[in-house]
C-alpha positions as CSV (number, residue, x, y, z in Angstrom):
1,M,97.5,110.6,59.3
2,S,99.2,112.5,62.0
3,K,102.5,114.0,61.5
4,H,105.1,114.8,64.4
5,S,107.9,117.3,64.6
6,K,111.5,116.4,63.9
7,D,112.7,116.9,67.6
8,V,110.0,115.0,69.4
9,E,111.2,113.3,72.6
10,A,108.3,110.7,73.0
11,L,105.4,109.8,70.9
12,V,102.0,108.2,71.8
13,V,100.6,106.4,68.7
14,L,97.1,104.8,68.7
15,E,96.1,102.2,66.2
16,D,93.7,104.3,64.5
17,G,96.6,106.7,63.5
18,R,96.0,109.4,66.2
19,S,99.2,110.5,67.9
20,F,100.2,112.8,70.5
21,E,103.8,114.2,71.2
22,G,105.2,114.4,74.8
23,E,108.3,113.9,76.9
24,S,109.9,110.7,78.0
25,F,110.1,109.6,81.8
26,G,110.5,106.4,83.4
27,A,112.4,103.9,81.4
28,P,113.4,104.7,77.6
29,G,112.3,102.4,74.9
30,I,109.1,101.1,73.4
31,A,105.8,99.9,75.0
32,Y,102.9,98.3,73.6
33,G,99.4,97.5,75.1
34,E,95.7,98.3,75.1
35,A,95.1,102.2,75.9
36,V,92.7,102.7,78.7
37,F,91.9,105.6,80.9
38,S,91.6,105.6,84.8
39,T,89.5,108.5,86.4
40,G,91.1,108.3,89.8
41,M,92.3,111.4,91.3
42,T,94.7,109.4,93.7
43,G,96.1,106.1,93.9
44,Y,98.4,105.7,90.9
45,Q,100.8,103.4,92.8
46,E,97.9,101.0,93.6
47,T,96.9,101.3,89.8
48,L,100.2,100.6,88.5
49,T,100.7,97.6,90.8
50,D,97.3,96.0,90.1
51,P,97.6,92.8,88.2
52,S,94.4,93.5,86.3
53,Y,96.3,96.1,84.3
54,R,98.6,93.5,82.6
55,R,99.2,94.4,78.9
56,Q,97.6,97.7,79.3
57,V,98.8,101.4,78.9
58,V,97.1,103.6,81.5
59,V,96.2,107.2,80.7
60,M,95.7,109.1,83.9
61,T,92.8,111.6,83.7
62,A,93.9,113.5,86.8
63,P,96.3,116.3,85.5
64,H,99.0,116.0,88.2
65,I,100.5,112.7,88.9
66,G,103.5,111.7,91.2
67,N,103.1,114.3,93.9
68,T,102.9,111.6,96.6
69,G,106.0,109.8,95.4
70,W,106.4,106.1,96.0
71,N,106.7,103.7,98.9
72,E,106.9,99.9,99.3
73,E,103.9,99.9,101.7
74,D,101.4,100.8,99.1
75,D,102.3,98.2,96.3
76,E,99.4,95.8,95.8
77,S,101.5,93.0,94.2
78,R,105.2,92.2,93.7
79,Q,105.7,94.5,90.7
80,I,104.2,97.0,88.4
81,W,102.2,95.4,85.8
82,V,101.0,98.2,83.4
83,S,102.8,98.1,80.0
84,G,103.0,101.9,80.1
85,L,101.9,105.1,81.6
86,V,100.7,108.5,80.0
87,V,100.2,111.7,82.2
88,R,99.8,115.4,81.6
89,D,102.1,116.6,84.1
90,L,104.5,114.7,86.3
91,S,105.3,116.3,89.7
92,R,108.7,117.7,90.2
93,V,108.8,116.7,93.9
94,E,107.3,114.2,96.0
95,S,105.5,115.9,99.1
96,S,104.3,112.7,101.1
97,W,106.0,112.0,104.3
98,R,105.5,108.4,103.6
99,A,107.4,108.6,100.2
100,T,110.6,106.6,100.0
101,G,111.3,107.6,96.3
102,T,109.7,109.0,93.3
103,L,107.4,107.6,90.7
104,D,109.8,108.2,88.0
105,E,112.6,106.1,89.9
106,A,110.0,103.4,90.5
107,L,109.2,103.3,86.8
108,K,112.8,103.4,85.8
109,R,113.7,100.6,88.2
110,Q,111.1,98.2,86.8
111,G,111.7,99.2,83.2
112,I,108.3,100.8,82.6
113,V,108.1,103.3,79.8
114,A,106.1,106.6,80.4
115,V,105.2,109.6,78.8
116,Q,104.1,113.1,80.0
117,G,103.2,116.5,78.6
118,I,100.5,115.4,76.5
119,D,96.8,116.5,76.5
120,T,95.3,113.4,78.4
121,R,91.9,115.3,78.4
122,A,91.9,114.9,74.4
123,L,93.2,111.4,74.5
124,T,90.6,110.3,77.1
125,R,87.8,111.8,75.0
126,H,89.2,110.0,71.9
127,L,89.3,106.7,73.6
128,R,85.7,107.4,75.0
129,D,84.4,108.2,71.4
130,R,86.4,105.4,69.6
131,G,86.7,102.9,72.3
132,A,90.0,101.2,74.1
133,M,92.3,100.3,71.3
134,R,96.1,99.3,70.8
135,V,98.7,101.8,71.5
136,G,102.5,102.2,71.4
137,L,104.7,104.5,73.4
138,F,107.9,105.4,71.6
139,T,110.9,107.4,73.1
140,G,114.2,108.6,71.8
141,E,115.2,107.8,68.2
142,E,112.2,105.4,68.0
143,A,109.8,108.4,68.2
144,L,111.4,110.0,65.1
145,R,110.3,107.3,62.8
146,P,107.3,108.0,60.4
147,V,104.0,107.8,62.2
148,E,102.6,105.4,59.5
149,E,105.5,102.9,60.3
150,L,104.7,103.2,64.0
151,V,100.9,102.5,63.4
152,R,101.9,99.3,61.6
153,L,104.0,98.1,64.6
154,V,100.9,98.9,67.0
155,T,98.5,97.0,64.7
156,Q,100.8,94.0,64.8
157,Q,100.3,93.6,68.7
158,P,97.7,91.2,70.1
159,R,94.2,92.5,71.0
160,M,92.9,92.0,74.5
161,A,89.7,90.2,73.4
162,G,90.7,86.5,73.5
163,A,93.7,87.0,75.9
164,D,94.1,84.5,78.7
165,L,96.4,86.4,81.1
166,A,95.5,85.2,84.8
167,G,98.3,82.6,84.4
168,E,100.9,85.5,83.7
169,V,100.2,87.3,87.0
170,T,99.3,84.5,89.4
171,V,101.5,83.6,92.3
172,D,104.0,80.8,91.7
173,E,103.3,78.9,95.0
174,A,100.4,79.1,97.5
175,Y,101.0,81.1,100.6
176,V,98.9,82.0,103.8
177,V,97.7,85.3,105.1
178,P,97.0,84.4,108.8
179,A,93.9,85.7,110.5
180,E,94.2,88.7,112.8
181,G,93.2,87.6,116.3
182,E,91.1,84.5,116.6
183,R,90.7,82.5,113.5
184,R,87.0,82.0,112.6
185,Y,87.2,81.0,108.9
186,T,89.3,79.4,106.4
187,V,89.2,80.8,102.9
188,A,90.8,79.2,99.6
189,A,91.4,82.5,97.5
190,I,92.1,81.9,93.8
191,D,94.6,84.2,92.6
192,L,93.7,85.3,89.1
193,G,95.5,88.6,89.6
194,I,94.8,89.3,93.4
195,K,95.6,92.6,95.1
196,G,97.4,92.5,98.3
197,M,94.6,94.5,100.2
198,T,92.1,91.8,99.6
199,P,93.5,89.0,101.9
200,E,94.3,91.7,104.3
201,Q,90.8,92.8,104.5
202,M,89.6,89.2,105.1
203,A,92.4,88.6,107.7
204,R,91.0,91.5,109.7
205,R,87.7,89.6,109.8
206,G,89.3,86.5,111.3
207,M,89.8,84.8,108.0
208,E,92.8,82.6,107.4
209,V,93.5,83.1,103.6
210,H,95.2,80.4,101.6
211,V,96.2,82.3,98.3
212,L,96.3,79.5,95.5
213,P,97.6,79.8,92.1
214,A,95.2,80.2,89.0
215,S,96.0,76.8,88.1
216,A,94.7,75.3,91.3
217,S,92.3,72.3,91.1
218,I,89.1,71.6,93.1
219,E,91.4,69.0,95.1
220,D,93.8,71.8,95.9
221,V,91.0,73.8,97.2
222,L,89.5,71.1,99.2
223,A,92.9,70.2,100.8
224,V,92.9,73.5,102.8
225,R,89.6,72.6,104.4
226,P,88.0,75.9,103.4
227,D,84.8,77.5,104.8
228,G,84.6,79.4,101.6
229,V,86.1,80.1,98.1
230,F,87.2,83.4,96.9
231,F,87.9,84.2,93.2
232,S,89.9,87.3,92.7
233,N,90.3,90.2,90.1
234,G,92.5,89.7,87.2
235,P,93.4,90.6,83.7
236,G,92.3,89.4,80.3
237,D,89.2,88.1,78.6
238,P,86.9,86.0,80.7
239,A,85.8,84.1,77.8
240,A,89.2,82.6,77.5
241,A,89.4,81.5,81.2
242,D,88.0,78.2,80.9
243,E,90.3,76.6,83.7
244,A,88.8,79.3,86.3
245,V,85.3,78.6,85.1
246,A,85.7,74.9,85.7
247,L,86.9,75.5,89.1
248,M,84.0,77.8,89.9
249,K,81.6,75.1,88.7
250,A,83.3,72.6,90.8
251,A,82.8,74.8,94.1
252,L,79.3,75.6,93.2
253,D,78.6,71.7,92.7
254,R,79.9,71.1,96.1
255,R,77.8,74.1,97.5
256,L,80.8,75.9,98.9
257,P,80.3,79.3,99.9
258,V,81.6,81.5,97.1
259,F,82.5,85.2,96.8
260,G,84.0,86.9,93.5
261,I,85.0,90.3,92.6
262,C,85.8,91.8,89.2
263,F,87.3,89.1,87.2
264,G,85.7,86.7,89.8
265,N,82.3,88.1,89.0
266,Q,82.7,87.3,85.3
267,I,84.0,83.8,86.0
268,L,80.8,83.2,88.2
269,G,78.6,84.7,85.4
270,R,80.1,82.1,82.9
271,A,79.8,79.2,85.4
272,L,76.2,80.1,85.6
273,G,75.7,80.2,81.8
274,F,75.8,83.8,81.1
275,G,78.0,85.2,78.3
276,T,80.4,88.2,78.8
277,Y,81.3,90.9,76.4
278,K,83.9,93.8,75.9
279,L,82.8,97.2,77.1
280,K,83.7,100.1,74.8
281,F,86.3,101.6,77.0
282,G,85.6,100.1,80.3
283,H,85.2,101.2,83.9
284,R,88.5,102.4,85.6
285,G,88.9,104.7,88.6
286,I,87.8,105.2,92.1
287,N,84.6,107.1,91.6
288,I,82.0,105.0,89.7
289,P,78.6,104.8,91.2
290,V,76.7,101.6,91.6
291,R,73.3,100.8,92.8
292,D,72.4,98.0,95.2
293,K,69.1,96.8,93.7
294,Q,68.0,95.4,97.1
295,T,68.4,98.5,99.2
296,G,68.4,101.1,96.6
297,R,71.7,102.4,98.2
298,I,74.3,104.1,95.8
299,E,78.0,103.2,96.4
300,I,80.9,105.0,95.0
301,T,83.2,102.3,94.0
302,A,86.8,101.4,92.7
303,Q,86.7,99.6,89.4
304,N,89.2,98.3,86.8
305,H,87.4,96.1,84.1
306,G,87.1,96.2,80.3
307,F,84.6,93.0,80.1
308,A,81.1,92.6,81.7
309,V,78.5,89.8,82.2
310,D,75.7,89.7,79.9
311,A,72.7,89.0,82.1
312,P,69.0,90.3,82.5
313,I,69.0,93.2,85.0
314,E,65.3,92.7,86.1
315,G,64.0,89.5,87.6
316,T,65.6,86.3,88.1
317,S,67.3,83.8,85.7
318,S,67.1,80.1,85.8
319,T,70.7,78.4,85.6
320,P,72.0,75.0,86.2
321,Y,72.6,76.0,89.8
322,G,69.2,77.6,90.2
323,E,67.8,81.0,90.4
324,V,70.3,84.0,90.0
325,E,69.5,87.7,90.0
326,V,71.6,90.8,89.1
327,S,72.2,92.4,92.6
328,H,74.0,95.5,91.4
329,V,74.0,97.8,88.5
330,C,76.2,100.7,87.3
331,V,74.2,104.1,87.5
332,N,76.2,105.4,84.6
333,D,75.5,102.8,81.9
334,D,73.4,100.0,83.4
335,V,76.3,97.5,83.2
336,V,75.9,94.5,85.6
337,E,77.8,95.1,88.7
338,G,76.9,91.9,90.9
339,L,75.2,88.6,90.8
340,R,73.5,86.8,93.8
341,C,72.6,83.1,93.5
342,L,69.2,82.2,95.3
343,D,69.7,78.5,95.6
344,R,73.6,78.3,96.1
345,P,75.7,80.2,98.8
346,A,77.4,82.4,96.1
347,F,77.6,86.0,95.3
348,S,79.9,88.4,93.3
349,V,80.4,92.1,92.5
350,Q,82.2,93.8,89.4
351,Y,84.0,96.3,91.7
352,H,86.7,96.4,94.3
353,P,85.6,96.5,97.9
354,E,89.2,96.1,99.2
355,A,89.4,100.0,98.2
356,A,93.1,100.1,97.3
357,A,93.1,102.8,96.4
358,G,89.4,103.9,96.5
359,P,86.3,104.6,98.8
360,H,85.2,102.3,101.6
361,D,81.5,102.2,100.7
362,A,81.7,98.5,99.8
363,S,83.8,97.0,102.5
364,Y,80.6,95.5,104.0
365,L,80.9,92.8,101.4
366,F,83.6,91.0,103.2
367,D,81.3,90.8,106.3
368,R,78.4,89.3,104.0
369,F,81.1,86.7,102.9
370,A,81.6,85.9,106.6
371,R,78.0,85.5,107.2
372,L,77.7,83.2,104.2
373,M,80.4,81.0,105.6
374,N,79.0,81.1,109.0
375,D,75.7,80.2,107.7
376,G,77.6,77.3,105.9
377,K,79.0,76.1,109.2
378,G,75.5,76.1,110.7
379,A,74.1,73.9,108.2
380,Q,77.2,71.5,108.5
381,N,76.3,71.2,112.1
382,A,72.7,70.9,111.7
């Protein structure tokens, strides 16, 4: 069991007993969550405001965090969702002309506990070897308690497996993001933890986006007379998201064009009859290579997921909704990164084509969704 010095200011304690001493910033106090690491060199604000990070403590592998400050324009949702933040070096100044404040101020304002000054390289290597695990951040007098006692507190926290969290992050009431220019399509977007850039990307392509709560029924979806249905990213275990799976099946039954990303990909997988499983340490960052099996093209993608779809990578699979193929695969570990239905107008990817923050290699997927809806309109008019 690790020991700590008597004058430690902050302590990061993992459930297996490994601990790291550091310095407190952000809000003082205690934070619990699942320890995960993100490999993005930039985009910490988009990461912290991504609802998919609900109940997680994010370890940033980039050594210098906070240098671009904080501004309201780059928030991806209404608040910071991470349980806590761990970095090696907090920038002492913000150097972006767009900054309206600092990272430290934003964390304090929203009550988010953070720790700096630890060896995030060693922590990341530990999580890669042992897997994502529960963690506690302890600051001030709480950090002076015996490590054994703090480990007991950490192990009393719920695990991510089995967690149904979409209802904790979804919008309370439906809202509309109008199309830019001429409205060509109407989309019902199911908010399982949606990021703000996603409906913006669709709006730029002439889509009027009706963002609906995760509790929406198929009747709520049909009420907006959609040309297509979108299932967003989100937190938690897809094996626990039965309500979203039922809605996905209802959309597939009606042959509505469907596009899912991240959590939405896992929901489509479950609706088709595939299982899901927890990854050892997940994919989180903006530099993860994915191969499009149809074109052979390698896309550098933004990702944030700890679960994956269990489907055969080669060939097609027979499902209640016809034949389905795996369309994309992670180059690093052969994890399923996309599904394409051959007998239904539906497809999904495991990564984030809205690129907030991240590369724009996959933005064409919104155009693919538009073509799918256009084809659906043609079939209706035939």
